[in-house]
Steps between C-alpha positions, in 0.01 A plus 500: 500500500769738377568472127802526272400581142738357239477661156694274264561396142639161394750670272672674794794302640501691826127430539590132468756537779261696721233238439727236652548700821165666561294203624743441787518872580120515514488187718757633746307821549147355495410693186302392197670513160279642225619428147428787259579412136583807291639557152852631547516618140194712569663644811816584304296668226297704749801612703769534231709238679675201342645166599847520661602238245421743216684811614712654222826477697656162416718489811197565720305222328790261552529594866125458541533136398781452752296668774206272427715186529657629822163582654358158409805326645489709818138413574536139384250504214592319176480712185614464140478788255234401252626507139157626393505798738347752464159386380159661469331380819145616420375144450671373814366776720149450365544131576594587859181703538303217341654262754393726783146526369485122451635427848813321372756778530725324751601199286509715185727758660725229646549358151552816294786668685744204494400419143638837393776573751640152567409284200545776242181422308356734240183616672417726207406178319139406577570129442784505753282681753224244448747220578611674819140558610400141424810380685368680807186286481281778363268530201718701263232553237243624752745743659617627161138563402427680827812713452343646185178611672415863559487440876864390506624767260322773695633370833862499379464846350348630824774345712771651279338843506458478877867413540606804298260725691655381827853584388620169354765537229638145482491156659494357756288765669372427848260693717458477873296757693467697175878542470694382194801270528677445168740220419650205682753726673218674685350185646694561827331841524163330447581255778595783733168672431317175571688459827434856610128473423436213742 
């Protein structure tokens, strides 16, 4: 089956929006959706990039917030700017990898994105994260312990380094047929490529 690779970070609002749309896009085009956790901070450090919300031009930052709200409204995905944003997502992204390795990624992933981008929870707080994980019916302590293993740390580092090597500079970053599609606004181009490849 054809595959769409989705490099994401829970601290990226546009990754949250893309995450809401991608399953249906993959379904429509009979493609598998492969979730690739990466550390966006590591990508920024390696590429010299920065979050659009941290650009030095105040007017551009303000407009970025407006653009985010408009995009969310246009695609019909609820979003609320988290008062704790931005956060260090290292723990969260390790947790995502741990969830994949433990075979519980789907419910974990479904709980983490709305916790940050709808409920406004502080996911830099381990106790808050544990509550979210437990609320998803998962063993929070076991996943937290797995997230600290060398296997998880190495996997996240490798995924982040792979993303950079393949030309990723931010999130969401999607690959189909080895071509990069960056951002929610390029999802129509991804769909066109999927259509043309059938």
